C-alpha positions, 0 to 999 in steps of 0.5 A, a space after each residue: 522322271 514323270 510330270 507332277 500329277 497336277 499340271 493344270 496348264 497342260 490340262 485342256 479342261 482346266 484351260 476351258 474352265 479358266 476361259 469360261 470363268 474369266 470371260 463369261 462368269 466373272 464379276 457376276 452376282 447371282 440372286 438364285 441357284 437357278 440364275 447360276 445354272 442359267 448363266 453357266 448353261 448360256 456360257 457353255 452353249 456359247 463356248 460349245 457353238 464356237 468350235 474354233 475357240 474351243 480348239 484353240 483353248 484346248 490345244 495351247 501352243 505352249 502345252 504342245 511345246 512342253 509336251 514335245 520337249 518332255 517327250 524328247 528328254 524321256 519324261 512321261 505323263 503320270 499314269 492314270 489309275 484304271 477304273 477297276 482300281 478307283 472306288 
């Protein structure tokens, strides 16, 4: 038995995106595309400068617990396709 191919709660990138969306980009109306890019860059730079926050978001305790539990019962994560097989 393997994990479903889409498990965003276990994906550190999804957790980071959700954090940035909720804390830096929510409830904002942008006038131009340049405004969107500027705000996204500011949000990312603020996030990247706080390594402790990034570490805590990317390594959620429940994700660690779920991974350990799944490994304990013999469930492995889905295999990613190799670069040669993806086009």
